[in-house]
C-alpha positions in Angstrom: 113.5 84.4 85.2 112.5 87.9 84.0 111.5 90.5 86.7 111.0 94.2 86.7 113.6 96.6 88.1 112.8 100.1 89.3 115.0 102.9 90.7 114.8 106.6 91.3 116.4 109.1 88.9 118.7 112.0 89.9 117.6 114.7 87.4 118.4 118.4 87.0 116.0 121.2 86.1 116.6 120.8 82.4 115.9 117.1 82.5 112.8 117.7 84.7 111.3 119.9 81.9 112.1 117.3 79.2 110.6 114.4 81.2 107.4 116.4 81.9 107.2 117.3 78.2 107.4 113.6 77.3 104.8 112.6 79.8 102.5 115.4 78.6 102.8 114.3 75.0 102.0 110.7 75.9 99.0 111.9 77.9 97.7 114.1 75.1 98.1 111.2 72.5 96.2 108.9 74.9 93.4 111.3 75.5 93.0 112.1 71.8 93.0 108.4 70.9 90.4 107.7 73.6 88.2 110.6 72.3 88.3 109.1 68.8 87.5 105.6 70.0 84.5 106.9 71.9 83.2 108.6 68.8 83.6 105.4 66.8 81.6 103.5 69.5 78.9 106.2 69.5 78.6 106.1 65.7 78.3 102.3 65.7 75.7 102.4 68.4 73.6 105.0 66.6 74.1 103.7 63.1 74.4 99.9 63.4 73.9 99.4 59.6 76.9 101.6 58.9 79.5 100.3 61.3 83.0 101.6 61.3 85.9 99.3 62.1 87.2 99.8 65.6 90.7 101.3 65.3 93.8 99.3 66.4 97.0 100.7 67.8 98.4 101.1 64.2 95.3 102.8 63.0 95.4 105.2 65.9 99.0 106.1 65.2 98.4 106.7 61.5 95.5 109.0 62.4 97.7 110.8 65.0 100.4 111.5 62.4 97.9 112.8 59.8 95.5 114.8 62.1 97.3 115.7 65.3 101.1 115.9 64.6 100.5 118.0 61.5 99.0 120.9 63.5 101.0 120.5 66.7 104.7 120.9 66.1 105.7 120.3 69.7 105.1 116.6 69.1 108.4 116.5 67.2 110.3 117.9 70.2 110.0 114.6 72.0 110.7 111.0 71.2 108.2 109.4 68.8 108.0 106.4 71.1 106.1 108.3 73.8 102.8 108.7 71.8 103.3 105.3 70.1 103.4 103.4 73.4 100.6 105.5 74.8 98.3 104.5 71.9 99.4 100.9 72.3 98.5 101.1 76.0 95.1 102.5 75.0 94.5 99.6 72.6 95.4 97.1 75.3 93.0 98.8 77.7 90.1 98.4 75.2 91.0 94.8 74.6 90.7 94.1 78.3 87.5 96.1 78.4 85.9 94.0 75.6 87.0 90.8 77.3 85.3 92.2 80.5 88.5 92.1 82.5 88.6 95.8 83.2 86.3 98.8 83.1 86.0 101.4 80.4 89.2 103.5 79.9 89.2 107.0 81.4 90.9 110.2 80.3 94.2 110.9 81.9 94.7 114.0 84.0 97.9 116.0 84.4 99.9 115.2 87.5 98.2 111.8 88.1 100.2 108.6 87.1 102.3 110.5 84.6 104.5 108.0 82.6 105.9 107.3 79.2 107.8 104.5 77.5 110.9 104.7 75.3 112.8 102.2 73.2 115.7 102.2 70.8 119.3 102.9 71.8 119.4 102.4 75.5 122.6 101.9 77.5 122.9 101.1 81.2 126.0 102.1 83.1 126.9 101.8 86.8 125.0 104.8 88.0 123.4 106.2 84.9 121.1 105.3 82.0 121.2 106.7 78.4 117.7 106.9 76.8 116.8 108.4 73.4 116.4 112.2 73.1 116.8 112.7 76.8 120.4 111.4 77.0 122.3 110.3 80.1 120.2 110.3 83.3 121.9 109.6 86.7 120.4 107.3 89.4 120.8 107.1 93.1 121.7 103.5 93.3 124.0 101.1 91.4 122.3 99.5 88.4 122.6 95.8 87.5 125.6 94.9 85.4 125.4 93.7 81.8 121.7 94.7 81.3 120.6 95.7 77.8 116.9 96.6 78.1 114.8 96.9 74.9 112.6 99.5 76.4 112.3 101.6 79.6 109.3 103.2 81.4 109.8 106.5 83.2 107.1 107.5 85.7 106.5 110.2 88.2 105.5 109.7 91.9 104.8 113.0 93.7 107.9 115.1 92.7 110.2 112.1 92.0 110.9 110.4 88.7 111.6 106.6 88.5 112.8 104.4 85.6 111.9 100.8 85.3 112.9 98.0 82.9 113.0 94.2 82.7 116.1 92.2 83.8 116.8 88.5 83.5 118.1 86.8 86.7 118.7 83.2 87.8 116.4 81.6 90.3 117.8 81.2 93.8 117.0 77.8 95.4 117.2 78.5 99.1 117.0 75.6 101.7 113.5 75.3 103.0 112.9 74.8 106.8 109.3 73.8 106.4 107.7 71.7 103.7 104.0 72.8 103.9 102.6 76.0 105.3 99.2 77.7 105.1 98.9 81.5 105.1 95.6 83.2 106.3 95.3 86.9 105.6 93.4 89.1 108.1 93.0 92.6 109.5 94.2 92.1 113.0 97.2 90.3 111.8 98.2 90.6 108.1 99.4 87.0 107.8 99.0 84.0 110.2 101.0 80.9 109.3 100.0 77.4 110.2 103.3 77.1 112.1 102.0 79.7 114.6 103.9 82.7 113.3 102.0 85.9 113.0 103.0 89.0 111.0 101.4 92.4 111.6 100.7 94.8 108.8 102.2 98.2 108.5 98.8 100.0 108.8 100.6 103.0 107.4 97.4 104.7 106.2 95.9 104.5 109.7 99.1 105.8 111.2 99.2 108.9 109.0 95.4 109.4 108.5 95.1 112.4 110.8 98.1 114.2 109.2 96.8 113.5 105.7 93.3 114.7 106.6 94.8 117.9 108.1 96.7 118.6 104.9 93.7 118.1 102.7 91.5 120.2 105.0 93.9 123.1 104.8 94.0 122.8 101.0 90.2 122.9 100.6 89.8 126.7 99.9 93.0 127.4 98.1 92.6 128.8 94.6 93.0 126.1 92.0 96.2 126.6 90.0 97.8 129.0 92.5 101.3 128.5 93.9 100.0 127.8 97.4 97.6 125.2 96.0 100.4 123.4 94.1 102.6 123.4 97.2 99.9 121.9 99.4 99.0 119.3 96.7 102.7 118.3 96.5 102.9 117.9 100.3 99.9 115.6 100.2 101.3 113.6 97.3 104.6 113.1 99.2 102.7 111.8 102.2 100.7 109.4 100.0 104.0 108.2 98.5 105.4 107.6 102.0 102.3 105.7 103.1 102.6 103.4 100.0 106.3 102.9 100.5 105.9 101.9 104.2 103.2 99.4 103.2 105.3 97.9 100.3 108.4 97.6 102.5 106.5 95.6 105.1 104.9 93.3 102.4 108.3 92.7 100.8 109.9 91.6 104.0 107.0 89.2 104.9 106.7 87.7 101.5 110.4 87.2 101.1 110.6 85.4 104.5 107.7 83.1 103.6 108.9 82.2 100.1 112.5 81.6 101.2 111.7 79.3 104.1 108.7 77.2 103.0 108.6 74.7 100.1 104.8 74.7 99.5 102.7 77.7 100.4 98.9 77.5 100.5 96.9 80.8 100.3 93.2 81.5 99.8 91.9 83.1 96.6 90.3 86.1 98.3 87.6 88.2 96.5 89.3 91.5 97.4 86.9 93.6 95.3 83.9 92.0 97.0 85.5 92.5 100.5 86.0 96.2 99.7 82.3 96.6 99.2 81.9 96.5 103.0 82.1 100.1 103.9 83.0 99.4 107.5 86.1 97.3 106.6 87.1 98.6 103.2 89.6 101.1 104.6 91.3 98.5 106.8 91.4 96.0 104.0 92.9 98.4 101.6 95.5 99.5 104.2 96.7 95.8 104.4 97.3 95.3 100.7 95.9 91.7 100.2 96.3 91.8 96.4 99.9 93.1 96.6 100.7 90.3 99.1 99.5 87.6 96.7 101.2 89.3 93.7 104.6 89.4 95.5 104.2 85.8 96.6 103.5 84.6 93.0 106.8 85.8 91.6 108.9 85.3 94.7 108.0 81.6 95.0 109.3 81.2 91.5 112.4 83.1 92.3 113.3 81.1 95.4 112.2 77.7 94.1 109.0 77.4 96.1 105.5 76.4 95.0 102.4 78.5 95.6 99.0 76.8 95.8 95.9 79.0 95.4 93.0 77.4 97.4 89.5 78.0 96.0 87.8 81.0 97.6 84.7 78.9 98.5 86.8 76.5 100.6 85.5 76.8 104.2 88.9 77.3 105.9 87.5 79.3 108.8 84.4 77.2 109.5 86.2 73.8 109.3 87.7 72.3 112.4 91.4 71.6 111.8 91.4 68.8 114.4 88.4 66.6 113.3 87.4 68.2 110.0 83.7 69.0 111.0 82.3 72.1 109.4 80.3 74.6 111.4 77.1 76.0 110.0 77.9 79.6 110.7 80.8 81.7 112.1 80.5 85.5 112.6 83.4 87.9 112.3 83.1 88.7 116.1 84.1 85.1 117.0 87.9 85.3 117.1 88.3 81.9 118.8 87.2 78.8 116.9 85.3 76.3 119.2 84.4 72.9 117.7 81.2 71.5 119.2 82.0 68.0 117.9 85.4 67.4 119.5 85.8 70.4 121.9 88.8 71.7 120.0 89.6 75.5 120.6 92.0 77.5 118.6 92.6 81.0 117.3 90.3 81.6 114.3 93.1 82.7 111.9 95.4 79.9 113.0 92.7 77.3 112.5 92.1 78.7 108.9 95.8 78.6 108.1 96.1 75.0 109.3 93.2 74.1 107.0 94.9 75.9 104.1 98.1 74.0 104.7 96.2 70.7 104.5 94.4 71.8 101.3 97.8 72.7 99.8 99.2 69.3 100.8 96.2 67.5 99.1 96.5 69.6 95.9 100.3 68.8 95.7 99.7 65.1 96.4 97.0 65.0 93.7 99.6 66.4 91.2 102.0 63.6 92.0 104.5 65.4 94.2 104.5 63.5 97.5 106.4 64.1 100.7 109.3 61.9 99.6 109.8 63.9 96.4 109.7 67.2 98.4 112.3 65.8 100.8 114.5 64.8 97.8 114.2 68.3 96.2 115.0 69.8 99.6 118.1 67.7 100.0 119.3 68.5 96.4 118.8 72.2 97.1 120.9 71.9 100.3 123.7 70.1 98.4 123.7 72.7 95.6 123.9 75.5 98.1 126.8 73.9 99.8 
């Protein structure tokens, strides 16, 4: 199985300048290519009879060499891979836009999501990585042994630089304590399992909201570009990074526990973007990280030999009674206890939904031909292999 590996770099002042130069060159190439693509689209819209072929990544790179590199010599001070991969990323962004998977690409701004990709002669040692042009760069943690990545991506978060690349690992089949489990995501509790377990979210943004607001309030009248403004912006960026790290750490611990100890996991296909349209709940929903929770479950279930079942978003898991199966006509968000008028069953709203998701996952797996006996056999084989 191929997964991504990311670690923090330990760089000196000279390397900081070189990394920033690479990121700036990649950003400049991306913005120049985006400006050209917008001109092509504008020309084709105004003159439909004289259409120009939309440029591909190769066309953009040829144009960059002929028009931009010829008059900007500092392009030759960095690796040629930085602008190449930036234009390739721009081409992929337009392909996703034309397929209506994403919005129109935006221009990149200095200091926001700075990153670049390099390939070529890359060597990974115990605590250092050798990349083209930059040379050997140290890391804070020990790197995987025997890895030979074809390319690496170096990115900046606040004032720290990180390197990421793909590694190939073997799947770890852990013994499963429970065959089927349903996971219901919510705001009060991040994850409620059909077994009765409840996991609370980090709510890191809510915890540091006042401190972050104070930083941004003090920074409102500072002169743009001044030393004090840069210091204040860096402090706010560090706090944003801390909030994100606390949230990711909590999500990793919960998803690892669920994927390791459960054979089949049922989770609802939530419309997160639609839920974010509710201005009263959008901040709390974003603070939980529903999309990241599902993303981590998708690859961790493959890593630990589990199966993830995505239940249709229109499945009435909250309105259906998990005891008798009767569906209620309406259920408001204020009702935190599910009460069935047909059989008198009472249960926590999230727990009732998770039980229904577990039943839905069982039915999907049974329809695919994997019955309880097969799951028990796989579970026994995993126990024997682990012994």
